[in-house]
C-alpha positions as CSV (number, residue, x, y, z in Angstrom):
1,X,1.7,-30.2,-28.8
2,X,1.0,-26.5,-30.2
3,X,2.1,-23.8,-27.5
4,X,-0.6,-21.3,-26.2
5,X,0.4,-18.1,-28.0
6,X,-0.5,-16.3,-24.9
7,X,1.7,-18.3,-22.7
8,X,4.5,-18.1,-25.2
9,X,4.4,-14.3,-25.5
10,X,4.5,-13.8,-21.7
11,X,7.5,-16.4,-21.6
12,X,9.6,-14.5,-24.2
13,X,8.6,-11.0,-22.7
14,X,9.8,-12.0,-19.2
15,X,12.6,-14.2,-20.0
16,X,14.2,-11.9,-22.3
17,X,13.4,-8.7,-20.3
18,X,15.3,-10.3,-17.3
19,X,18.1,-10.9,-19.4
20,X,18.0,-7.5,-21.2
21,X,17.6,-6.0,-17.6
22,X,20.8,-7.5,-16.3
23,X,22.7,-6.1,-19.2
24,X,21.0,-2.7,-18.6
25,X,22.0,-2.6,-14.9
26,X,25.4,-3.4,-15.7
27,X,25.5,-0.7,-18.4
28,X,23.9,1.7,-15.5
29,X,20.8,2.2,-17.5
30,X,17.2,2.0,-16.3
31,X,15.4,-1.2,-16.5
32,X,12.7,0.5,-18.8
33,X,15.6,0.6,-21.4
34,X,15.9,-3.0,-21.5
35,X,12.2,-3.8,-21.8
36,X,11.9,-1.3,-24.6
37,X,15.0,-2.9,-26.6
38,X,13.8,-6.4,-26.1
39,X,10.3,-5.3,-27.6
40,X,12.2,-3.5,-30.6
41,X,14.2,-6.9,-31.2
42,X,11.2,-9.1,-31.0
43,X,8.4,-6.9,-32.5
44,X,7.2,-7.2,-36.1
45,X,9.8,-4.9,-37.6
46,X,12.6,-6.8,-35.7
47,X,13.0,-10.4,-35.7
48,X,9.3,-11.0,-35.7
49,X,9.1,-13.5,-33.2
50,X,5.9,-11.6,-31.7
51,X,4.2,-10.6,-35.1
52,X,0.6,-9.3,-33.4
53,X,1.2,-6.9,-30.7
54,X,-2.6,-6.1,-30.1
55,X,-2.9,-8.8,-27.5
56,X,0.0,-7.3,-25.6
57,X,-1.0,-3.9,-25.9
58,X,-4.5,-4.7,-24.4
59,X,-3.0,-6.5,-21.4
60,X,-0.3,-3.9,-21.0
61,X,-3.0,-1.0,-20.6
62,X,-4.0,-2.6,-17.2
63,X,-0.5,-1.7,-15.8
64,X,-1.1,1.9,-16.5
65,X,-4.4,1.7,-14.5
66,X,-2.9,0.2,-11.7
67,X,-0.2,2.8,-11.6
68,X,-2.7,5.5,-11.5
69,X,-4.8,3.7,-9.0
70,X,-1.6,3.4,-6.6
71,X,-0.8,6.9,-7.1
72,X,-4.2,7.8,-6.1
73,X,-3.9,5.9,-3.1
74,X,-0.8,7.7,-1.9
75,X,-2.7,11.2,-2.1
76,X,-4.7,12.9,0.5
77,X,-7.6,14.8,-1.6
78,X,-7.0,18.2,0.6
79,X,-3.3,18.2,-0.1
80,X,-4.0,17.3,-3.9
81,X,-6.5,20.2,-4.5
82,X,-4.0,22.8,-2.8
83,X,-1.2,21.8,-5.0
84,X,-3.2,21.6,-8.1
85,X,-4.4,25.3,-7.6
86,X,-0.7,26.2,-7.3
87,X,0.7,24.5,-10.3
88,X,-1.9,25.2,-12.7
89,X,-0.1,28.3,-14.1
90,X,3.0,26.3,-14.3
91,X,1.3,23.6,-16.4
92,X,-0.5,26.2,-18.6
93,X,2.7,28.3,-19.3
94,X,4.8,25.1,-19.9
95,X,2.7,23.4,-22.1
96,X,2.5,26.8,-24.4
97,X,6.2,27.1,-24.6
98,X,6.8,23.4,-25.7
99,X,4.0,23.3,-28.0
100,X,5.6,26.4,-29.6
101,X,8.7,24.7,-29.9
102,X,7.4,21.3,-31.3
103,X,5.4,23.4,-33.7
104,X,8.5,25.3,-35.2
105,X,10.4,22.3,-35.3
106,X,7.6,20.6,-37.4
107,X,7.6,23.6,-39.7
108,X,11.2,23.6,-40.3
109,X,11.1,20.1,-41.5
110,X,8.2,20.9,-44.0
111,X,5.2,19.1,-42.3
112,X,1.6,20.4,-42.7
113,X,-0.1,22.9,-40.7
114,X,-2.4,20.3,-39.0
115,X,0.5,18.0,-38.4
116,X,2.7,20.8,-36.9
117,X,-0.3,21.6,-34.4
118,X,-0.3,17.6,-33.3
119,X,3.6,17.6,-33.0
120,X,3.3,21.0,-30.7
121,X,0.2,19.4,-28.9
122,X,2.0,16.1,-28.5
123,X,5.3,17.3,-26.9
124,X,3.3,19.4,-24.2
125,X,3.0,16.6,-21.8
126,X,5.6,14.5,-19.7
127,X,5.5,11.0,-19.0
128,X,3.2,9.9,-16.0
129,X,4.9,6.2,-15.9
130,X,8.4,7.4,-16.2
131,X,7.9,10.2,-13.7
132,X,6.3,8.2,-11.0
133,X,8.0,4.7,-11.8
134,X,11.3,6.5,-10.9
135,X,10.1,8.3,-8.0
136,X,10.8,6.6,-4.7
137,X,7.5,5.7,-2.6
138,X,9.0,7.7,0.1
139,X,8.8,10.8,-1.8
140,X,5.4,10.3,-3.0
141,X,4.5,9.9,0.4
142,X,6.1,12.5,2.5
143,X,7.8,15.1,0.3
144,X,6.7,18.1,-1.5
145,X,8.5,17.0,-4.7
146,X,6.0,14.0,-5.1
147,X,2.9,16.3,-4.7
148,X,3.8,19.1,-7.3
149,X,4.8,16.3,-10.0
150,X,1.5,14.3,-9.6
151,X,-0.6,17.8,-9.6
152,X,1.5,18.9,-12.9
153,X,0.9,15.3,-14.5
154,X,-2.6,15.3,-13.8
155,X,-3.4,18.7,-15.3
156,X,-1.3,17.6,-18.3
157,X,-3.2,14.4,-18.6
158,X,-6.5,16.0,-18.6
159,X,-5.3,18.2,-21.5
160,X,-4.0,15.1,-23.3
161,X,-7.7,13.6,-23.2
162,X,-9.1,16.9,-24.5
163,X,-6.7,16.6,-27.4
164,X,-7.8,12.7,-28.0
165,X,-11.3,13.7,-27.8
166,X,-10.8,16.3,-30.4
167,X,-8.8,13.7,-32.7
168,X,-11.9,11.4,-32.1
169,X,-14.3,14.0,-33.2
170,X,-12.1,14.8,-36.2
171,X,-12.9,11.0,-37.4
172,X,-16.7,11.3,-36.5
173,X,-17.2,14.4,-38.6
174,X,-16.9,17.0,-36.1
175,X,-18.5,15.8,-32.7
176,X,-15.5,16.8,-30.6
177,X,-17.4,19.7,-28.9
178,X,-20.1,17.5,-27.5
179,X,-17.6,15.0,-26.2
180,X,-15.6,17.8,-24.8
181,X,-18.9,18.9,-23.0
182,X,-19.4,15.6,-21.8
183,X,-16.0,15.4,-20.1
184,X,-16.6,18.5,-18.4
185,X,-19.8,17.1,-16.9
186,X,-18.4,13.6,-16.7
187,X,-15.6,14.6,-14.3
188,X,-17.6,16.0,-11.3
189,X,-20.2,13.2,-11.7
190,X,-17.4,10.4,-11.4
191,X,-16.0,12.2,-8.4
192,X,-19.4,12.6,-6.7
193,X,-20.2,9.0,-7.3
194,X,-16.7,7.6,-6.1
195,X,-16.8,9.6,-2.9
196,X,-20.6,8.6,-2.1
197,X,-19.8,4.9,-2.8
198,X,-16.8,4.8,-1.0
199,X,-18.4,6.5,2.0
200,X,-21.6,4.6,2.3
201,X,-20.5,1.1,0.6
202,X,-16.9,0.4,0.1
203,X,-15.4,1.5,3.3
204,X,-17.8,-0.3,5.5
205,X,-17.4,-3.5,3.3
206,X,-13.5,-3.3,4.1
207,X,-14.0,-2.4,7.8
208,X,-16.3,-5.6,8.4
209,X,-13.8,-8.2,6.5
210,X,-10.5,-6.4,7.0
211,X,-9.0,-9.5,8.6
212,X,-9.5,-11.6,5.2
213,X,-6.8,-10.1,3.2
214,X,-7.7,-12.3,0.0
215,X,-11.3,-10.4,0.3
216,X,-9.6,-7.1,0.5
217,X,-7.4,-7.9,-2.5
218,X,-10.5,-8.7,-4.6
219,X,-12.5,-6.1,-3.8
220,X,-9.7,-3.5,-4.2
221,X,-9.2,-4.7,-7.6
222,X,-12.7,-4.7,-8.6
223,X,-13.1,-1.0,-7.4
224,X,-10.1,0.2,-9.4
225,X,-11.1,-1.7,-12.5
226,X,-14.8,-0.5,-11.9
227,X,-14.0,3.0,-11.8
228,X,-11.9,2.8,-14.9
229,X,-14.7,1.5,-16.9
230,X,-17.1,3.9,-15.5
231,X,-14.8,6.6,-16.4
232,X,-14.8,5.5,-20.2
233,X,-18.5,5.7,-20.2
234,X,-18.4,9.2,-19.0
235,X,-15.9,10.1,-21.8
236,X,-13.1,9.8,-19.6
237,X,-10.0,7.7,-19.8
238,X,-9.4,4.4,-17.8
239,X,-6.4,6.2,-15.9
240,X,-8.5,9.1,-14.7
241,X,-11.1,6.8,-13.3
242,X,-8.6,4.6,-11.5
243,X,-6.8,7.9,-10.3
244,X,-10.1,8.9,-8.8
245,X,-10.7,5.6,-7.4
246,X,-7.3,5.7,-5.6
247,X,-7.8,8.9,-4.4
248,X,-10.9,8.3,-2.4
249,X,-9.6,5.4,-0.7
250,X,-6.3,7.5,0.4
251,X,-7.8,8.5,3.7
252,X,-8.6,4.8,4.8
253,X,-6.2,3.1,7.3
254,X,-5.9,0.3,5.1
255,X,-5.0,2.2,2.0
256,X,-1.1,1.4,2.6
257,X,-1.7,-2.4,2.7
258,X,-3.5,-2.0,-0.5
259,X,-0.8,0.0,-2.1
260,X,1.8,-2.6,-1.1
261,X,-0.2,-5.6,-2.3
262,X,-0.9,-4.3,-5.7
263,X,2.8,-3.2,-6.4
264,X,4.0,-6.5,-7.8
265,X,0.6,-6.7,-10.0
266,X,1.4,-3.2,-11.3
267,X,5.2,-4.2,-12.0
268,X,4.0,-7.2,-14.0
269,X,1.8,-5.3,-16.5
270,X,4.2,-2.3,-16.8
271,X,6.9,-4.8,-18.1
272,X,4.5,-5.8,-20.6
273,X,3.6,-2.0,-21.6
274,X,7.1,-1.2,-22.2
275,X,8.0,-4.4,-24.1
276,X,4.8,-3.4,-26.3
277,X,6.1,0.0,-26.7
278,X,9.4,-1.2,-28.3
279,X,7.4,-3.8,-30.3
280,X,5.2,-1.1,-31.8
281,X,8.3,0.8,-33.2
282,X,8.3,0.2,-37.3
283,X,12.2,0.1,-37.8
284,X,11.7,0.6,-41.6
285,X,10.2,3.9,-41.2
286,X,12.0,4.9,-38.1
287,X,15.2,5.7,-40.2
288,X,13.4,8.1,-42.5
289,X,12.5,10.3,-39.8
290,X,15.7,9.9,-37.5
291,X,16.9,13.5,-38.0
292,X,13.6,15.5,-37.1
293,X,12.9,13.2,-34.3
294,X,16.3,13.3,-32.8
295,X,16.2,17.2,-33.1
296,X,12.6,17.2,-31.3
297,X,13.9,14.7,-28.6
298,X,16.8,16.6,-28.1
299,X,15.1,19.9,-27.7
300,X,12.6,18.6,-25.3
301,X,15.0,16.7,-23.4
302,X,17.4,20.1,-23.0
303,X,14.5,22.7,-22.6
304,X,11.7,20.9,-20.2
305,X,13.7,20.8,-17.1
306,X,15.1,24.4,-17.4
307,X,11.5,25.9,-18.2
308,X,10.1,23.9,-15.2
309,X,12.8,25.0,-13.0
310,X,12.5,28.8,-14.0
311,X,8.5,28.4,-13.4
312,X,8.8,26.6,-10.1
313,X,11.3,29.4,-8.8
314,X,8.7,31.8,-9.7
315,X,6.4,30.1,-7.6
316,X,8.9,30.4,-4.7
317,X,10.4,26.9,-4.7
318,X,13.9,26.2,-4.0
319,X,16.1,26.0,-7.0
320,X,17.5,22.6,-6.6
321,X,14.1,21.1,-6.0
322,X,12.7,22.8,-9.1
323,X,15.5,21.5,-11.3
324,X,14.8,18.0,-10.1
325,X,11.2,18.3,-10.9
326,X,12.3,19.6,-14.5
327,X,14.5,16.6,-15.1
328,X,11.9,14.2,-13.8
329,X,9.2,15.9,-16.2
330,X,11.7,16.0,-19.0
331,X,10.5,13.6,-21.2
332,X,7.5,13.6,-23.7
333,X,4.4,11.5,-22.7
334,X,2.9,7.9,-23.2
335,X,-0.1,10.0,-24.1
336,X,2.1,11.5,-26.9
337,X,2.3,8.1,-28.4
338,X,-1.5,7.5,-28.0
339,X,-2.0,11.0,-29.8
340,X,0.1,9.8,-32.8
341,X,-1.4,6.3,-33.3
342,X,-5.1,8.0,-33.1
343,X,-4.0,10.9,-35.5
344,X,-2.5,8.4,-37.9
345,X,-5.5,6.1,-37.8
346,X,-8.2,8.9,-38.3
347,X,-5.8,10.3,-41.3
348,X,-5.2,13.7,-39.5
349,X,-1.3,13.2,-40.1
350,X,1.0,11.5,-42.4
351,X,3.0,8.4,-41.6
352,X,5.9,10.4,-41.4
353,X,4.7,12.8,-38.9
354,X,3.1,10.0,-36.9
355,X,6.6,8.4,-36.4
356,X,8.5,11.4,-35.8
357,X,6.3,11.8,-32.6
358,X,6.6,8.0,-31.5
359,X,10.4,8.1,-32.1
360,X,11.1,11.4,-30.3
361,X,9.0,10.0,-27.3
362,X,10.8,6.9,-27.2
363,X,14.2,8.4,-27.3
364,X,13.3,11.0,-24.7
365,X,12.1,7.9,-22.6
366,X,15.4,6.4,-22.8
367,X,17.4,9.7,-22.2
368,X,15.6,10.6,-19.1
369,X,15.4,7.3,-17.3
370,X,18.9,7.1,-18.1
371,X,19.9,10.5,-16.7
372,X,17.5,10.3,-13.4
373,X,18.6,7.0,-12.5
374,X,22.2,8.2,-12.6
375,X,21.4,11.6,-10.8
376,X,18.3,11.4,-8.4
377,X,17.2,8.8,-5.9
378,X,15.1,6.1,-7.6
379,X,13.7,2.4,-6.8
380,X,15.9,0.9,-9.7
381,X,19.2,3.2,-9.0
382,X,22.5,1.2,-10.0
383,X,24.0,3.0,-6.9
384,X,23.2,1.9,-3.5
385,X,23.4,5.5,-2.4
386,X,20.5,6.7,-4.9
387,X,18.4,3.5,-4.4
388,X,15.1,4.5,-2.6
389,X,12.2,2.3,-2.5
């Protein structure tokens, strides 16, 4: 009997990831590193056990959606707005510094002007997944660190969406201005809809049947994915829609129960996301861009923490807290991978420039997660002293 390809893919991903995760823990590495390496080994340019990663990529995207939804569930709207106003200057200045560094490194290695601009744009952002998955839930709930990180990541994600819209406009012959206009209009429309629907429909349903846990679970998933789809209709991203859907539920007494119920679902899909990330790496091209990618990754890993530290101290934040936030944001973003792939598919940059961005991003993922797990409290720390759920 022939094996179902989806079942086979899930089998090799999770069985192998469990084995690699065991070795990663003994080596004092983050579990994420094991998932990425397993993807590289089994992907099309490795042993090619999994040759088509498109199905996995599509499924893995759900993990990011749930991650942002759970993030929103843990944030009170009034606290978020207050912190975003404070961190806007930090985000803008740091993004400009990182973009200039990325542009300069691209220029040193002889890339074209447009490629240098995209390399600079791609390194402006930090990873929402690394930053939040390695942040203890107690910190996210109760501490200032979580609020500051979330507000910076949210502003960066909005900027990344604008870059992606510009690239999409490039491929469609210059429609990006209208798309950006739709983005500016679409965000408040989505927020207003979410607030009204939650207040007059969703919360009443939850209160009426809050004793039936299965129903609450189904309604929550439907709300999360529904908001994600509505966001794409308004030219926003799935992640932004899911995040807003979570924020409007944050004030509900049942939000904590919802968050705990969805954690296993989120983790299931995130394992697939990091596997797909490793599987997408073309090892045949990777070695040709190893030098520029390594220099780009090293520069971002060493510079980002101290830029954030300096800017946060200027806002009267304590130095230890500022440096911790800097290291937790000291990598390149998963949005950078998306920018590199979209730019390559539209012909905006060459294969080599795209792989410089992708390779540098993965390098910072691995280095940053390893450093954070060893230095700061995380849910997956090897040390009992640093392990915080």
